[in-house]
C-alpha positions as CSV (number, residue, x, y, z in Angstrom):
1,M,-22.6,-38.6,-2.6
2,I,-19.5,-38.0,-4.7
3,S,-19.1,-35.1,-7.3
4,K,-16.6,-35.7,-10.0
5,S,-14.2,-32.9,-11.1
6,S,-15.0,-31.5,-14.5
7,T,-12.5,-31.6,-17.4
8,K,-11.8,-28.8,-19.9
9,A,-9.8,-28.7,-23.0
10,L,-7.2,-25.9,-23.4
11,A,-7.8,-23.8,-26.5
12,Q,-4.8,-23.1,-28.7
13,D,-4.4,-19.5,-30.0
14,S,-1.9,-18.8,-32.8
15,K,-1.4,-15.3,-31.6
16,L,-0.5,-16.3,-28.0
17,N,3.2,-15.7,-28.4
18,T,2.7,-12.3,-29.9
19,Y,0.4,-11.1,-27.0
20,F,2.6,-12.7,-24.4
21,A,5.7,-10.9,-25.6
22,K,3.9,-7.5,-25.0
23,I,3.2,-8.3,-21.3
24,P,5.7,-6.9,-18.7
25,F,8.2,-9.5,-17.4
26,G,6.8,-9.6,-13.8
27,L,3.2,-10.1,-15.0
28,Q,4.4,-12.9,-17.3
29,G,5.6,-14.9,-14.2
30,L,2.2,-14.4,-12.5
31,L,0.4,-15.6,-15.6
32,I,2.6,-18.7,-15.7
33,L,1.6,-19.5,-12.1
34,L,-2.1,-19.0,-12.9
35,L,-1.7,-21.2,-16.0
36,L,-0.1,-23.9,-13.9
37,F,-3.1,-23.7,-11.5
38,F,-5.5,-23.9,-14.4
39,L,-3.8,-26.9,-15.8
40,N,-3.7,-28.5,-12.4
41,T,-7.4,-28.1,-11.7
42,C,-8.8,-28.7,-15.2
43,S,-6.6,-31.4,-16.9
44,Y,-7.3,-34.4,-14.6
45,S,-9.4,-37.2,-16.0
46,S,-12.7,-37.7,-14.2
47,E,-11.7,-41.3,-13.8
48,D,-8.5,-40.5,-12.0
49,F,-9.6,-37.7,-9.6
50,Y,-12.6,-37.2,-7.4
51,R,-13.6,-34.4,-5.0
52,I,-15.5,-35.7,-2.0
53,Q,-18.0,-33.0,-0.9
54,Y,-20.4,-35.2,1.2
55,L,-19.6,-37.5,4.1
56,E,-21.9,-40.1,5.5
57,V,-22.5,-40.0,9.2
58,A,-21.4,-43.5,10.3
59,S,-21.8,-43.1,14.1
60,D,-25.1,-42.9,16.0
61,F,-26.1,-39.3,16.0
62,Q,-29.6,-37.8,15.8
63,T,-29.3,-35.5,12.8
64,D,-31.8,-34.4,10.2
65,T,-29.5,-35.5,7.4
66,Q,-27.4,-38.6,6.9
67,N,-24.9,-36.8,4.7
68,L,-22.8,-33.7,5.7
69,K,-21.4,-31.4,3.1
70,I,-17.9,-30.1,3.6
71,P,-16.4,-27.7,4.5
72,E,-18.4,-27.9,7.7
73,N,-18.2,-27.2,11.5
74,F,-19.3,-30.6,12.7
75,S,-19.4,-29.5,16.3
76,K,-22.2,-27.0,15.6
77,K,-23.9,-29.1,12.9
78,L,-24.2,-32.2,15.2
79,K,-24.6,-30.1,18.4
80,L,-21.8,-31.9,20.2
81,S,-21.3,-31.3,23.9
82,D,-18.9,-28.6,25.1
83,T,-18.2,-30.4,28.4
84,E,-17.8,-34.1,27.5
85,L,-15.5,-36.0,25.3
86,E,-17.3,-37.1,22.1
87,F,-16.4,-38.4,18.7
88,V,-18.1,-38.6,15.3
89,E,-17.4,-41.1,12.5
90,L,-17.8,-40.0,8.9
91,R,-17.3,-42.2,5.9
92,F,-17.4,-42.4,2.1
93,P,-17.0,-45.2,-0.5
94,I,-14.1,-45.5,-2.9
95,P,-15.4,-45.5,-6.5
96,Q,-15.1,-48.9,-8.1
97,N,-13.5,-47.6,-11.3
98,L,-10.5,-46.3,-9.3
99,L,-9.8,-49.9,-8.2
100,L,-9.7,-51.0,-11.8
101,K,-6.8,-48.6,-12.7
102,G,-4.1,-50.9,-11.4
103,K,-2.4,-47.9,-9.7
104,N,-1.8,-46.9,-6.1
105,L,-4.5,-44.7,-4.7
106,A,-4.1,-41.7,-2.4
107,I,-6.2,-39.3,-0.3
108,N,-5.8,-35.6,0.5
109,A,-8.2,-34.8,3.3
110,G,-7.1,-31.1,3.5
111,R,-7.1,-29.4,6.8
112,I,-8.8,-31.3,9.7
113,S,-9.6,-30.3,13.2
114,D,-8.9,-31.5,15.9
115,V,-7.8,-35.0,17.0
116,S,-8.4,-37.3,14.1
117,R,-7.9,-40.9,12.9
118,F,-8.4,-42.2,9.4
119,Y,-9.3,-45.8,8.5
120,L,-9.5,-47.9,5.3
121,N,-11.9,-50.9,5.7
122,G,-11.1,-50.8,9.5
123,Y,-7.3,-50.5,9.1
124,E,-5.8,-47.4,10.5
125,L,-4.1,-45.0,8.0
126,G,-3.0,-42.4,10.5
127,G,-4.1,-39.2,12.1
128,F,-3.1,-36.2,14.1
129,G,-3.2,-35.2,17.8
130,N,-3.8,-37.3,20.9
131,I,-6.6,-37.5,23.4
132,E,-4.7,-38.3,26.7
133,P,-2.4,-36.6,27.3
134,Y,-4.1,-34.1,25.0
135,R,-2.1,-33.0,22.0
136,P,-3.9,-30.8,19.4
137,G,-4.0,-31.9,15.7
138,A,-5.9,-28.9,14.3
139,M,-5.2,-27.5,10.8
140,R,-3.0,-30.4,9.8
141,L,-3.1,-31.7,6.2
142,F,-3.8,-35.4,5.9
143,L,-2.1,-36.8,2.8
144,R,-1.6,-40.6,2.5
145,I,-1.1,-43.3,-0.2
146,L,-3.6,-46.1,0.5
147,P,-1.9,-49.5,1.1
148,D,-3.0,-51.9,-1.6
149,S,-3.2,-54.7,1.0
150,Y,-6.0,-52.8,2.8
151,L,-8.3,-52.8,-0.3
152,K,-11.0,-55.4,-1.0
153,Y,-11.4,-55.9,-4.7
154,G,-15.0,-56.8,-5.8
155,E,-16.4,-55.3,-2.6
156,T,-17.3,-51.7,-1.5
157,N,-14.3,-50.1,0.2
158,Y,-14.9,-47.3,2.8
159,I,-12.6,-44.6,4.2
160,T,-13.7,-43.7,7.7
161,V,-12.7,-40.5,9.5
162,R,-13.1,-40.5,13.3
163,L,-12.9,-36.9,14.8
164,Y,-12.8,-36.3,18.5
165,S,-14.3,-33.4,20.4
166,I,-12.2,-32.4,23.3
167,P,-14.0,-30.1,25.8
168,G,-12.7,-26.5,25.7
169,K,-10.4,-27.2,22.8
170,F,-10.6,-26.9,19.0
171,P,-14.0,-27.7,17.4
172,I,-14.5,-30.6,15.0
173,R,-14.4,-29.4,11.5
174,A,-13.2,-30.0,7.9
175,F,-11.9,-27.0,6.1
176,D,-11.4,-28.5,2.6
177,A,-13.2,-30.9,0.3
178,F,-11.5,-34.4,0.3
179,K,-9.6,-35.4,-2.8
180,L,-9.3,-39.0,-3.8
181,G,-7.6,-40.5,-6.9
182,T,-4.6,-42.2,-8.2
183,S,-1.4,-41.4,-6.2
184,D,0.3,-39.6,-9.1
185,V,-2.6,-37.2,-9.7
186,I,-3.2,-36.5,-6.0
187,L,0.5,-35.9,-5.3
188,L,0.9,-33.7,-8.4
189,D,-2.1,-31.7,-7.3
190,F,-0.7,-31.1,-3.9
191,F,2.8,-30.1,-5.0
192,I,1.6,-27.7,-7.7
193,N,-0.8,-26.0,-5.3
194,E,1.9,-25.6,-2.7
195,L,4.3,-24.4,-5.3
196,I,1.9,-21.7,-6.5
197,L,1.2,-20.6,-2.9
198,I,4.9,-20.4,-2.0
199,S,5.6,-18.5,-5.2
200,F,3.0,-15.9,-4.4
201,I,4.4,-15.5,-0.9
202,L,7.9,-15.0,-2.3
203,L,6.5,-12.3,-4.7
204,Y,4.9,-10.6,-1.7
205,L,8.2,-10.6,0.2
206,I,10.0,-9.2,-2.8
207,A,7.4,-6.4,-3.1
208,A,7.7,-5.6,0.6
209,T,11.5,-5.5,0.4
210,Y,11.3,-3.2,-2.6
211,H,9.0,-0.7,-0.8
212,I,11.3,-0.8,2.3
213,F,14.2,0.0,-0.1
214,L,12.1,2.9,-1.6
215,Y,11.5,4.3,1.9
216,F,15.2,4.4,2.8
217,R,15.9,6.1,-0.5
218,R,13.2,8.7,0.1
219,R,12.3,8.9,3.7
220,K,9.6,11.5,3.4
221,D,7.4,8.8,1.6
222,I,6.5,7.0,4.8
223,Y,3.6,5.2,3.1
224,H,6.1,2.8,1.6
225,I,6.8,1.4,5.1
226,F,3.1,1.0,5.9
227,L,2.5,-0.7,2.6
228,A,5.5,-3.1,3.2
229,L,4.1,-3.8,6.7
230,F,0.7,-4.6,5.2
231,I,2.2,-6.9,2.7
232,L,4.4,-8.7,5.3
233,V,1.4,-9.2,7.7
234,F,-0.8,-10.4,4.8
235,S,1.8,-12.8,3.5
236,S,2.4,-14.1,7.1
237,Y,-1.3,-14.8,7.4
238,I,-1.4,-16.6,4.0
239,F,1.6,-18.8,5.0
240,L,0.2,-19.6,8.4
241,A,-3.4,-20.3,7.2
242,D,-2.8,-22.1,3.9
243,S,0.7,-23.3,3.3
244,Q,1.6,-26.9,4.4
245,L,5.2,-25.9,4.7
246,R,4.4,-24.3,8.0
247,D,4.0,-27.9,9.5
248,S,7.7,-28.5,9.1
249,I,8.4,-25.2,11.0
250,F,5.9,-25.5,13.9
251,G,5.7,-29.3,14.2
252,N,3.5,-30.1,17.1
253,A,3.4,-26.5,18.3
254,I,-0.1,-26.1,16.9
255,F,-1.3,-23.7,19.6
256,L,1.6,-21.3,18.8
257,H,0.8,-21.6,15.1
258,R,-2.9,-20.7,15.6
259,K,-2.0,-17.8,17.8
260,L,0.3,-16.3,15.2
261,E,-2.2,-16.9,12.5
262,F,-4.9,-15.0,14.4
263,I,-2.6,-12.1,15.3
264,S,-1.6,-11.6,11.7
265,L,-5.3,-11.7,10.7
266,F,-6.2,-9.1,13.2
267,L,-3.4,-6.7,12.1
268,I,-4.2,-6.8,8.3
269,T,-6.9,-4.1,8.4
270,P,-5.1,-1.5,10.6
271,C,-1.9,-1.8,8.6
272,F,-3.9,-1.3,5.4
273,L,-5.6,1.8,6.9
274,L,-2.3,3.2,7.9
275,F,-1.1,3.0,4.3
276,L,-4.3,4.5,2.9
277,G,-4.2,7.4,5.4
278,K,-0.6,8.2,4.7
279,Y,-0.8,7.8,0.9
280,F,-4.1,9.5,0.2
281,R,-4.3,12.0,3.1
282,D,-0.6,12.4,3.8
283,R,-1.2,11.8,7.5
284,V,-2.2,9.2,10.1
285,G,-5.4,10.4,11.7
286,K,-7.4,9.4,14.7
287,T,-9.4,6.9,12.7
288,E,-6.3,4.9,11.7
289,I,-4.9,5.1,15.3
290,I,-8.2,3.9,16.9
291,V,-8.6,1.0,14.5
292,F,-5.0,-0.1,15.2
293,L,-5.5,0.1,19.0
294,V,-8.8,-1.8,18.8
295,S,-7.2,-4.5,16.6
296,F,-4.2,-4.8,18.9
297,S,-6.6,-5.2,21.9
298,F,-7.9,-8.4,20.2
299,C,-4.3,-9.6,20.0
300,I,-3.6,-9.4,23.8
301,P,-5.9,-12.2,24.9
302,V,-4.6,-14.3,21.9
303,I,-1.0,-13.8,23.1
304,F,-1.7,-14.6,26.8
305,G,-4.9,-16.6,26.8
306,D,-5.8,-20.3,26.5
307,I,-7.6,-21.9,23.6
308,T,-11.0,-20.8,24.9
309,L,-10.0,-17.2,25.1
310,V,-8.3,-17.4,21.7
311,N,-11.5,-18.7,20.1
312,T,-13.6,-16.1,21.9
313,S,-11.3,-13.3,20.6
314,L,-11.6,-14.7,17.1
315,F,-15.4,-14.7,17.3
316,A,-15.4,-11.2,18.8
317,W,-13.1,-9.9,16.0
318,Q,-15.3,-11.5,13.3
319,V,-18.4,-9.8,14.7
320,S,-16.6,-6.5,15.1
321,F,-15.3,-6.7,11.6
322,L,-18.8,-7.2,10.1
323,L,-20.0,-4.2,12.2
324,F,-17.0,-2.1,11.1
325,L,-17.5,-2.8,7.3
326,P,-20.0,0.0,6.7
327,F,-17.6,2.6,8.1
328,L,-14.7,1.1,6.2
329,V,-16.7,1.5,2.9
330,F,-17.5,5.1,3.8
331,Y,-13.8,5.7,4.7
332,V,-12.6,4.3,1.4
333,Y,-15.2,6.2,-0.6
334,H,-14.7,9.6,1.1
335,Y,-10.9,9.6,1.4
336,V,-9.8,7.3,-1.5
337,V,-12.4,6.9,-4.3
338,K,-13.3,10.6,-4.5
339,K,-9.7,11.7,-4.6
340,T,-8.1,10.2,-7.8
341,R,-8.7,7.8,-10.6
342,E,-6.3,5.4,-8.8
343,G,-8.6,5.6,-5.8
344,L,-11.6,4.4,-7.9
345,Y,-9.7,1.3,-9.0
346,L,-8.5,0.7,-5.5
347,G,-12.1,1.0,-4.2
348,L,-13.3,-1.6,-6.6
349,G,-10.5,-4.0,-5.6
350,L,-11.3,-3.4,-1.9
351,L,-15.0,-4.0,-2.5
352,S,-14.2,-7.5,-3.9
353,M,-12.0,-8.2,-1.0
354,V,-14.7,-7.1,1.5
355,I,-17.2,-9.4,-0.2
356,A,-14.7,-12.3,0.1
357,A,-14.0,-11.5,3.8
358,I,-17.8,-11.5,4.5
359,N,-18.1,-14.9,2.8
360,D,-15.3,-16.4,4.8
361,I,-16.5,-15.0,8.1
362,L,-20.0,-16.3,7.5
363,V,-18.5,-19.7,6.6
364,S,-16.5,-19.7,9.9
365,L,-19.6,-18.8,11.9
366,N,-21.4,-21.7,10.2
367,V,-24.0,-19.3,8.7
368,I,-23.4,-20.4,5.1
369,N,-21.6,-23.4,3.5
370,S,-19.1,-22.3,0.9
371,I,-15.4,-22.4,0.1
372,R,-13.0,-19.7,1.5
373,I,-11.9,-17.2,-1.0
374,T,-10.2,-14.4,1.0
375,S,-6.7,-15.7,0.2
376,Y,-7.3,-15.5,-3.6
377,S,-9.1,-12.1,-3.3
378,L,-6.4,-10.6,-1.2
379,S,-3.7,-11.9,-3.6
380,L,-5.3,-10.2,-6.5
381,F,-5.8,-7.0,-4.5
382,V,-2.2,-6.9,-3.4
383,F,-0.9,-7.3,-6.9
384,G,-3.4,-4.7,-8.2
385,L,-2.2,-2.3,-5.4
386,I,1.4,-2.8,-6.3
387,G,0.5,-2.2,-10.0
388,L,-1.3,1.0,-9.2
389,L,1.7,2.3,-7.1
390,A,4.1,1.4,-9.9
391,N,1.9,3.4,-12.3
392,H,1.8,6.3,-9.9
393,F,5.6,6.1,-9.5
394,V,6.1,6.2,-13.3
395,D,3.7,9.2,-13.6
396,T,5.4,11.0,-10.8
397,L,8.8,10.4,-12.3
398,N,7.7,11.7,-15.7
399,R,6.3,14.8,-14.1
400,S,9.4,15.4,-12.0
401,E,11.6,15.0,-15.1
402,E,9.4,17.5,-17.0
403,L,9.4,19.9,-14.1
404,L,13.1,19.6,-13.6
405,S,13.8,20.3,-17.2
406,K,11.4,23.3,-17.1
407,V,13.1,24.7,-13.9
408,S,16.5,24.2,-15.4
409,R,15.6,26.2,-18.5
410,L,13.9,29.0,-16.5
411,N,16.8,29.0,-14.0
412,L,19.3,29.5,-16.9
413,E,17.1,32.3,-18.4
414,L,17.0,34.0,-15.0
415,I,20.7,33.9,-14.5
416,K,21.3,35.2,-18.0
417,K,18.8,38.0,-17.3
418,N,20.5,39.0,-14.0
419,I,24.0,39.1,-15.5
420,H,22.9,40.2,-18.9
421,P,25.5,42.5,-20.6
422,H,22.9,45.3,-20.7
423,F,22.5,45.0,-16.9
424,L,26.2,45.0,-16.4
425,M,26.8,47.8,-18.9
426,N,24.1,50.1,-17.4
427,S,25.4,49.5,-13.9
428,I,29.0,50.1,-14.8
429,Q,28.1,53.1,-16.8
430,T,26.3,54.5,-13.9
431,A,29.3,53.9,-11.7
432,I,31.6,55.6,-14.2
433,T,29.4,58.7,-14.1
434,L,29.4,58.7,-10.3
435,V,33.2,58.4,-10.1
436,E,33.5,62.0,-11.2
437,E,30.4,63.3,-9.4
438,D,30.4,61.2,-6.2
439,P,33.2,58.6,-5.9
440,K,31.8,57.3,-2.6
441,K,28.5,56.4,-4.2
442,A,30.3,54.8,-7.2
443,N,32.3,52.7,-4.8
444,T,29.1,51.6,-3.0
445,L,27.4,50.8,-6.3
446,L,30.2,48.5,-7.5
447,Y,30.4,46.7,-4.1
448,N,26.7,46.1,-4.2
449,L,26.9,44.9,-7.8
450,V,29.6,42.4,-6.9
451,D,27.7,41.2,-3.8
452,E,24.5,40.6,-5.8
453,L,26.2,38.7,-8.6
454,R,28.1,36.5,-6.1
455,E,24.9,35.7,-4.2
456,T,22.9,35.1,-7.4
457,I,25.4,32.5,-8.6
458,R,25.7,30.9,-5.2
459,V,22.0,30.2,-4.5
460,S,20.8,29.7,-8.1
461,E,21.4,26.0,-8.1
462,S,20.0,25.3,-4.6
463,R,16.5,23.9,-4.1
464,L,15.8,26.1,-1.1
465,S,17.4,29.2,0.4
466,S,16.9,31.0,3.7
467,L,14.4,33.9,3.5
468,K,16.9,36.1,5.5
469,S,19.6,35.8,2.8
470,E,17.0,36.4,0.0
471,I,16.0,39.6,1.7
472,E,19.6,40.8,1.7
473,I,19.9,40.1,-2.0
474,C,16.8,42.1,-2.6
475,K,18.1,45.1,-0.5
476,N,21.3,45.0,-2.5
477,H,19.4,45.0,-5.8
478,L,17.2,47.9,-4.8
479,S,20.3,49.9,-3.8
480,I,21.8,49.2,-7.2
481,M,18.6,50.2,-9.0
482,S,18.3,53.4,-7.0
483,Y,21.7,54.5,-8.3
484,R,21.0,53.4,-11.8
485,K,17.5,55.0,-12.2
486,E,18.3,57.9,-9.8
487,K,15.2,57.0,-7.8
488,E,14.8,56.1,-4.2
489,F,13.7,52.5,-3.7
490,K,13.2,51.3,-0.1
491,F,12.5,47.9,1.4
492,K,10.6,47.4,4.7
493,L,10.2,44.2,6.6
494,N,7.2,43.3,8.8
495,G,7.7,40.0,10.6
496,K,10.6,37.6,11.4
497,P,12.3,35.8,8.6
498,E,14.3,33.4,10.7
499,H,14.1,29.6,9.9
500,I,12.0,30.2,6.8
501,Q,13.1,28.8,3.5
502,I,12.0,29.6,0.0
503,P,13.1,28.7,-3.5
504,P,16.2,30.8,-4.4
505,L,15.8,34.2,-6.2
506,S,12.0,33.9,-6.2
507,L,11.6,37.0,-4.0
508,L,14.2,38.9,-6.1
509,T,12.2,37.9,-9.2
510,L,9.0,39.4,-7.8
511,I,10.7,42.7,-6.9
512,E,12.4,42.9,-10.3
513,N,9.0,42.3,-11.9
514,G,7.6,45.3,-9.9
515,L,10.5,47.5,-10.8
516,S,10.2,46.7,-14.5
517,H,6.5,47.4,-14.8
518,G,5.4,49.7,-12.1
519,Y,7.7,52.8,-11.7
520,A,8.0,54.3,-15.2
521,T,6.8,57.7,-14.0
522,K,7.4,57.6,-10.2
523,D,10.5,59.1,-8.5
524,S,10.5,56.6,-5.6
525,G,9.3,53.2,-4.7
526,L,8.4,51.2,-1.6
527,F,8.4,47.4,-1.1
528,I,7.0,46.0,2.1
529,L,7.3,42.3,3.0
530,F,4.8,40.9,5.5
531,I,5.6,37.6,7.1
532,Y,3.2,35.3,8.9
533,N,4.4,32.0,10.3
534,D,2.5,29.7,12.6
535,K,5.2,26.9,12.5
536,T,3.1,24.8,10.1
537,K,2.4,27.2,7.2
538,V,4.1,30.4,6.0
539,K,2.3,33.3,4.3
540,L,4.3,36.0,2.6
541,E,2.7,39.2,1.3
542,L,4.9,41.4,-0.9
543,F,3.4,44.9,-1.5
544,N,4.7,47.7,-3.7
545,D,3.3,51.1,-4.3
546,S,3.7,51.0,-8.0
547,E,1.4,52.3,-10.7
548,E,-1.4,50.1,-12.0
549,I,0.2,47.4,-14.0
550,S,-2.5,44.7,-14.3
551,K,-5.9,43.7,-13.1
552,P,-6.2,41.3,-10.1
553,T,-5.7,37.7,-11.1
554,K,-5.1,34.2,-9.6
555,Q,-4.2,32.7,-13.0
556,K,-0.8,31.6,-14.1
557,S,1.3,34.5,-15.6
558,T,2.7,34.3,-19.1
559,G,5.8,36.2,-18.0
560,T,9.2,34.5,-17.5
561,G,9.5,36.0,-13.9
562,F,6.2,34.5,-12.6
563,K,6.8,31.3,-14.5
564,Y,10.2,30.9,-12.7
565,V,8.5,31.5,-9.3
566,E,5.7,29.0,-10.0
567,A,8.1,26.3,-11.3
568,R,10.5,26.6,-8.3
569,F,7.7,26.5,-5.8
570,Q,6.2,23.5,-7.6
571,E,9.5,21.8,-7.4
572,A,10.0,22.5,-3.7
573,F,6.5,22.0,-2.3
574,G,4.5,20.0,-5.0
575,N,0.9,21.0,-5.0
576,N,1.0,22.2,-1.4
577,W,1.3,25.9,-2.1
578,R,-0.6,28.8,-3.7
579,I,0.1,32.2,-5.3
580,E,-2.2,35.2,-5.6
581,K,-1.3,38.4,-7.3
582,G,-3.1,41.6,-8.4
583,K,-3.8,45.3,-8.0
584,V,-4.9,46.4,-4.6
585,K,-5.5,49.9,-3.1
586,G,-2.4,51.9,-3.3
587,G,-0.3,49.5,-5.3
588,Y,0.3,45.8,-6.2
589,R,0.4,42.7,-4.0
590,V,1.7,39.2,-4.4
591,I,0.7,36.5,-1.8
592,L,2.6,33.2,-1.4
593,E,1.5,30.4,1.0
594,F,3.7,27.3,1.5
595,P,4.6,24.7,4.3
596,F,7.0,25.6,7.0
597,F,9.7,23.1,8.2
598,E,12.9,23.5,10.2
599,P,15.8,23.9,7.8
600,K,19.1,22.0,8.0
601,V,22.1,23.9,9.2
602,N,23.8,25.6,6.2
603,K,27.3,26.8,7.2
604,Q,27.5,28.9,4.1
605,E,24.7,31.2,5.3
């Protein structure tokens, strides 16, 4: 039974050029490839091109059906022996109208396993592999132009396929529907499909290279390496499984080719989970490590075993993957879909990929008879994933630019505030008064003023500054304010500030905020800094015994001082920090929590 390929007319849209011009350049290339594929599959005449989906069993086998649908595992379907050499002959007739074309005919039998021979009316066309000595011929594409001298005009012509079952080797199976037609159509179909596949693989390699480049530009984003690894493993599998160019690389080393194909297949899932864990959870947890180790354990017998052990490992992986799918769905939903809008889109894409994987595994296990679609589903998923990351990158860049602009403005305002003429005038005026009353105090005041201004200018442009130097700036400032306001301001430290870094002048800003609002009627003031550091997270509590200046709050402040602190902490730590401020018993308290990391050596400090 032969099913003809359908034909479709391409609709012409007058607005096509307008719409196409609005599409990003990279997506335009992808659409062109898809258009080529569409033209390739839909524009053939039904009289020039046939898809052979059923083969007649020509040899003497006891089977409940005379016709076998492909793709099919014939070893299981016909219940061939696992211990004896057997063969099966399958055949199909050449449509008479093809013989009337006056053109050369060709056949593309797709990927055949294992040892095979093809005949036209009893004349051998070729094949793959050898029985004795055994040489495998699995997964090789059979593409031939039919010699005109072998054809019998006016009679029924048959193409016969003889497939041999070698005990303990590859099973007999056909992976693709046969294609029969005029040679120009068959060859064009083959070259366009191969061109599309290689183009996709090249796009994958470009994307992987780009993410490796991003990692070296910003090494803290390790998820770029895991994504690049996932894309490289996936593109390797697509090349080894579907591209016919691999035959020119591996030649007769079919066993090596199949081993590499299975290894790349086994590593796709763990590489993908490593990316998800690092991107959405900012860590590689036990789940990702266990999945990687289990997947790698399937690779060991593939690397060192014979064909029987390799096939057993593949079967064990397929069953394990089906059992693992419910947990994978839970993992993606819990850690990805619930987190962000991007996670929802990623979850939908992953769902389509899981459905495709289930389909292909069931086809491989001979549970259902269908075409394999994982390659197409994975391709769409990878491109969608790259698009989501590109969108995330643009959003992050826009937020960073906005935040940087905000920090720059606030930074400038703070510097202006600290060296404002009124501040200098009041400090110098206090020093002039003290020159006559107490020259020693005046001298101390001027030295402290110079030290504070020098340190303020030095650290103001830095992203982070050591807490130890920030404390010294605060002590200097309190000394100056004690002289200016003729009050006694003290600073006490509870904890060790070594190796802790904070945004510059943030601690000074909090102390200045307390001085400005909390000591209008008090003759003295006390500031106490409590430091808690467990080597992963730092908690600072700044307490002052000021008057009541506000009600307790965790909301963002409208004042410039707190805006500066919040902007600088956001710049330094992203969303991984918090601030809490408000009135407590006996005064006012500000709490800051942020990550701890070992600082780089700074010779200036």
